N, C-alpha and C positions, 0 to 999 in steps of 0.2 A: 529743861531749857530747850528752846527750839534751835535747830541747826540753822546756820546762816548761809544765805546765797547772795553773791554779788553779781548783779546783772548789768552789763555794759553794752549799750546800743544807742546810736544817735537817733534812731526812730522812736519817738514817744509812744507810738502804738504798740511796738514790740515790748517796750518796758512795761506798759500798762498790762499787756497780756501776761507777761511773766509775773508781775506783782500780784495780779488777781488769781492766777493759777496756783501760786505757791504760798500766798500770805496766810492761809489757814494752818499749814503745817510747818512753815519756815519763816524765819525773819529775813525779809528781802530788802536789800539796799540796791537802788538803781542809780546808775550814773551814765551820763550821755556821751562821754568820750574816754579814750584810753589814758590820756594824761591825768585827768582828774581821778580816775580809778587807780592809777599807779600811786598817786599822792595819798589816796585813801589807804592803800595797803602799807605804804611806807610810814604812815603815822600810827601803825600798830593794830589796824583793823584786819583781822584774819578770818575770812569766811571759810566755810566748809567746802564750798564749791564756787567756781566762777563760770558764768555764762557770758561769752564775749562775742560781739559781732566782728566780722573780718574787715568790712569796709566802713571806716569811720573817719571823720575829720580829726585834726589835731594829732592823734597818734593812732594809727590803724592797728588792726588785730594782729598782724604779723609782727609788727614792732613791739606790741604789748607782750606777745608770747616771748619774744627774744629777751626783753628786759626782765620779766619776772622769772624766767627760767635761768637766766645767767646770774641773777642776784644770789641764788642759792638759798634764799629765805622762804621761798614759796613753792619749792619743788613738790611738796606733798599735797598741795591743793589741787584737786581735779579741775581741769580746764576744758570746758565744752565750748566749741566755736560754733557760731551761727553764720550762715551766709546764704545769699540768694544765688550764688554761683555754683553750678554743678560740676565744673571742670575738675577732673582728677588731679591736675597739677596743683590747684589750690588746696585740695584735701591733703595731698601728699606733703606739700610744704608745711601745712599746719602740724601734721603728725611728726614730721622730721624735726620741727622746731620745739616740740614738746607738748602739743595739745593732746588731750586724752580722748576726745570725741569730736565729731563734726556733724552738725545737723543743718539740713537745708530749710530755708524759708520759702514759702510759709510752712510752718511745722504744726504737727498735731500736739497740743499741750499734754495730752495723756502720754504720748511717746516721750516727750521731754521729761515728764515726771518719772517715768520708768527708767530712763537713762540716768537721771540724777540719783535716784534711789540706789541703783546698781553701783554707781561710782562711789557713793557714800558707804555702801556695804563693803565694797572692795577696800576702800581706804581704812575702814575700821578693822577689818580682818588683817590687813597688812600691819597696822599699828599693834594689834594684839600679838602677832607673830614676832614682831620686833621687840616686844616687851614694853611698849610705851603706854 
């Protein structure tokens, strides 16, 4: 069974890149805003990793991080943030709120693949050590 990726970005071109980069090895669901993504998760859809844009309408990436990490239900899902902003303050804020990684746009798809595979390996190792 393929691992699942949830990609959240208001830019259709970014969602297209993610879908086409990962669809061979992963089941990819792409959503255009944080509110719809939150609803997707709350209805029982649990991806293996989430890729989320920081700057989106309806519910931005910071608020998305806050809501899923505070819920307690999605703590173990790796969360990789995407942003066109290189400021350290935004990166730090994402990490402090519970993001696992921060990738600048435009990104190299091969780098994103490597980061996601590493996060999934770490998640699996952590689960094995916990006995899950």
